C-alpha positions in Angstrom: 46.2 100.2 -125.4 45.5 103.7 -126.9 42.1 105.2 -126.9 41.8 104.8 -130.7 42.3 101.1 -130.3 39.6 100.8 -127.6 37.0 102.7 -129.5 36.6 100.3 -132.4 36.4 97.4 -129.9 33.6 99.2 -128.0 31.9 99.9 -131.3 32.2 96.4 -132.4 30.8 95.2 -129.1 27.8 97.4 -129.6 27.3 96.0 -133.1 27.5 92.5 -131.7 24.7 93.4 -129.3 22.4 94.9 -131.8 23.2 92.5 -134.7 20.0 90.4 -134.3 17.9 93.6 -134.4 19.7 94.8 -137.5 19.2 91.4 -139.2 15.5 91.3 -138.4 15.1 94.9 -139.5 16.8 94.1 -142.8 14.5 91.1 -143.3 11.4 93.3 -142.7 12.7 96.0 -145.1 13.3 93.5 -147.8 9.9 91.9 -147.4 8.2 95.3 -147.4 10.0 96.3 -150.5 8.9 93.0 -152.2 5.3 93.7 -151.2 5.2 97.4 -152.1 7.5 97.5 -155.2 7.9 93.9 -156.4 9.3 94.9 -159.8 12.2 96.8 -158.2 12.7 94.1 -155.6 13.1 91.4 -158.3 16.0 93.3 -159.8 18.1 93.2 -156.6 19.2 89.5 -156.9 22.6 90.4 -158.5 23.2 92.7 -155.5 23.3 89.7 -153.2 26.2 88.1 -154.9 28.1 91.4 -155.1 27.6 92.2 -151.4 28.5 88.7 -150.3 31.7 89.2 -152.1 32.3 92.5 -150.3 31.5 90.9 -146.9 34.0 88.1 -147.6 36.6 90.6 -148.7 36.2 92.6 -145.5 36.5 89.4 -143.4 39.6 88.2 -145.3 41.3 91.5 -144.6 41.9 90.1 -141.2 42.9 86.6 -142.4 46.5 85.5 -142.9 47.0 83.8 -146.3 49.7 81.7 -144.7 47.3 80.7 -142.0 44.7 79.6 -144.6 47.3 77.4 -146.3 48.2 75.8 -143.0 44.5 75.3 -142.3 44.3 72.9 -145.3 46.5 70.5 -143.3 44.3 70.5 -140.2 42.6 67.3 -141.0 40.6 66.7 -137.8 38.2 69.7 -137.9 38.2 69.6 -141.7 37.1 65.9 -141.9 34.6 66.5 -139.1 33.0 69.3 -141.1 33.0 67.4 -144.4 31.7 64.3 -142.7 28.8 66.1 -141.1 28.0 68.2 -144.2 28.3 65.6 -146.9 27.6 62.2 -145.2 25.2 62.8 -142.2 23.3 65.9 -143.4 22.0 64.3 -146.7 20.6 61.3 -144.7 19.1 63.7 -142.2 17.5 65.7 -145.0 15.9 62.6 -146.5 14.7 61.5 -143.0 13.1 64.8 -142.2 11.4 64.9 -145.6 10.1 61.4 -144.9 8.7 62.4 -141.5 7.1 65.7 -142.5 6.7 65.9 -146.3 5.5 62.6 -147.7 2.4 64.3 -149.0 4.4 67.0 -150.8 7.2 65.3 -153.0 8.1 68.6 -154.7 8.7 70.3 -151.4 10.6 67.2 -150.2 13.0 67.7 -153.1 13.3 71.3 -152.2 14.2 70.4 -148.7 16.9 68.1 -149.8 18.3 70.7 -152.2 18.3 73.2 -149.3 19.9 71.0 -146.7 22.6 69.2 -148.7 24.2 72.4 -149.9 26.4 74.0 -147.2 26.7 77.8 -147.2 29.6 79.2 -149.2 30.0 82.5 -147.5 27.6 83.4 -144.8 29.0 81.1 -142.2 32.3 83.0 -142.3 30.4 86.2 -141.2 28.9 84.6 -138.2 32.1 82.6 -137.4 34.0 85.9 -137.1 31.3 87.5 -135.0 31.5 84.5 -132.6 35.3 84.7 -132.5 35.6 81.4 -134.4 38.4 80.1 -136.5 38.0 82.1 -139.7 41.2 80.9 -141.3 40.0 77.3 -141.1 36.7 78.5 -142.3 38.2 80.0 -145.5 40.0 76.7 -146.2 36.6 74.9 -145.8 35.0 77.3 -148.3 36.9 75.5 -151.1 35.6 72.1 -150.1 32.1 73.3 -149.5 31.9 74.8 -153.0 33.5 71.9 -154.9 32.0 69.0 -153.0 28.4 70.2 -153.0 28.3 70.9 -156.7 30.0 67.5 -157.5 27.8 65.6 -155.1 24.4 67.3 -155.5 23.4 65.3 -158.6 24.4 62.1 -156.7 22.3 63.1 -153.7 19.3 63.8 -155.8 19.6 60.6 -157.8 20.0 58.5 -154.7 17.6 60.2 -152.4 14.9 61.5 -154.8 15.4 59.1 -157.8 15.7 62.0 -160.3 18.4 63.9 -162.1 19.8 67.5 -161.8 22.3 69.1 -164.2 25.1 71.1 -162.8 27.4 73.1 -165.1 31.1 72.4 -164.4 31.8 76.0 -165.0 29.9 76.9 -161.8 32.5 75.2 -159.7 35.3 77.5 -161.1 33.1 80.6 -161.0 32.1 80.1 -157.4 35.6 79.4 -156.3 36.9 82.5 -158.0 34.1 84.8 -156.8 33.8 83.6 -153.2 37.4 82.5 -152.5 40.1 83.5 -154.9 39.2 87.1 -155.6 38.3 88.2 -152.1 41.3 86.4 -150.6 43.6 87.8 -153.3 42.2 91.3 -153.0 42.5 91.3 -149.3 46.2 90.1 -149.5 46.9 93.0 -152.0 45.2 95.5 -149.6 47.3 94.3 -146.6 50.4 94.5 -148.7 49.7 98.1 -149.8 49.0 99.1 -146.2 52.3 97.6 -145.1 54.1 99.5 -147.8 53.0 102.8 -146.3 53.8 101.6 -142.8 50.4 102.4 -141.5 50.1 101.4 -137.8 47.7 98.6 -137.2 45.9 100.8 -134.7 44.7 103.2 -137.4 44.1 100.8 -140.3 40.6 100.6 -141.8 40.3 97.2 -140.2 40.5 98.7 -136.8 38.4 101.8 -137.3 35.8 101.4 -140.0 35.7 97.8 -141.0 33.2 96.5 -138.4 30.7 99.2 -139.5 31.3 98.5 -143.2 30.8 94.8 -142.7 27.6 95.4 -140.7 26.2 97.8 -143.4 27.1 95.4 -146.2 25.5 92.5 -144.4 22.3 94.4 -143.8 22.2 95.2 -147.6 22.7 91.6 -148.4 19.9 90.4 -146.2 17.5 93.1 -147.4 18.3 92.5 -151.0 17.9 88.7 -150.6 14.5 88.9 -149.0 13.4 91.6 -151.4 14.4 89.6 -154.5 12.7 86.4 -153.2 9.8 88.0 -151.2 7.3 87.6 -154.0 8.0 83.8 -154.0 7.3 83.7 -150.3 4.1 85.7 -150.5 2.8 83.6 -153.4 3.5 80.3 -151.6 2.5 80.6 -147.9 1.6 76.9 -147.7 5.1 75.9 -148.8 6.6 78.2 -146.2 4.5 76.6 -143.5 5.3 73.1 -144.5 9.0 73.9 -144.4 9.0 75.3 -140.8 8.9 72.1 -138.8 11.6 70.2 -140.8 13.7 73.3 -141.0 13.7 74.0 -137.2 14.3 70.3 -136.5 17.3 70.3 -138.8 18.9 73.4 -137.2 18.4 72.0 -133.7 19.8 68.6 -134.6 22.7 69.9 -136.6 23.8 72.2 -133.7 23.6 69.4 -131.2 25.6 67.2 -133.6 28.3 69.9 -133.8 28.4 70.1 -130.0 28.7 66.3 -129.6 31.4 66.1 -132.3 33.4 69.0 -130.8 33.4 67.4 -127.3 34.1 63.9 -128.6 37.1 65.0 -130.6 38.2 67.7 -128.1 38.0 70.7 -130.4 38.9 74.2 -129.1 36.2 76.9 -128.9 37.3 78.6 -132.1 37.1 75.3 -134.0 33.8 74.5 -132.4 32.3 77.9 -133.4 33.3 77.3 -137.0 32.0 73.7 -137.0 28.6 74.9 -135.6 28.2 77.5 -138.3 29.4 75.5 -141.3 27.2 72.6 -140.4 24.1 74.7 -139.7 24.4 77.4 -142.4 22.6 76.2 -145.6 21.5 77.3 -149.0 24.3 77.8 -151.5 23.4 80.2 -154.2 26.2 78.6 -156.3 24.5 75.3 -156.6 20.8 76.1 -156.1 20.7 78.8 -158.8 22.2 76.4 -161.3 20.1 73.3 -160.6 17.5 72.2 -163.1 14.8 69.9 -161.7 11.7 69.4 -163.9 8.6 68.5 -161.9 7.8 65.7 -164.2 11.1 64.0 -163.3 10.4 63.8 -159.5 9.9 60.3 -158.3 10.6 58.7 -155.0 12.0 55.4 -153.8 9.4 53.3 -151.9 
């Protein structure tokens, strides 16, 4: 390898090592901004969607469109991820609420909303950092978006005995913003680079992309906590009530991914993807469109 090829790899390794510190720093910056300048912080919510789009675009620059199409036919890891996310997780969400939140039905509903909605973007970021199967992850993005919005009203009706309204247009909007556009734009970018016969060793993907992704991810995290920081500060009791069931879920979901991967003999790349797609939660596509009046909350005995 040439020196220019090795340098980005060394830089990426450094970014990998300091990534937890960068994420924690972004959280602190976001919360401080929410505390010091709440009016400004509240206006940053649209920045989250825009930056998640950018992060996904950067990731998809290294993804083969043909590989993504082939990934749709890889039924074993796909069905495992769908089964855990949309069959086991809803039951686990209800059980954790039953154990920890019987005295707080509104928070119980919030826990269900949070846990039954798989992430529609973040898991790709961490899957790539862990050297997981990003192409399979992109194919799962479609199922995560469509199934959670279609099934969320069913989950709430069955598990909470109430009704949420989801606009059908949200399905198309989320698929376009978080799948079609970044994947299509990345394909066009790769095509343009190939037209000029730019060597892979000096493409932006090899030189600057790791740093661009890291910066964009930090902006996303800071903007997310800044835009929602006031809600956290105003509801400390809710945050405290969510800690135990939240930690329990992440531990159990990760162990479930390990068991499933070993039982069905998945490779490391598939396991890394399964671990992140089954633990990453909180889809802005579904949660931001849900409508759940407090007066409608009731629980099955």
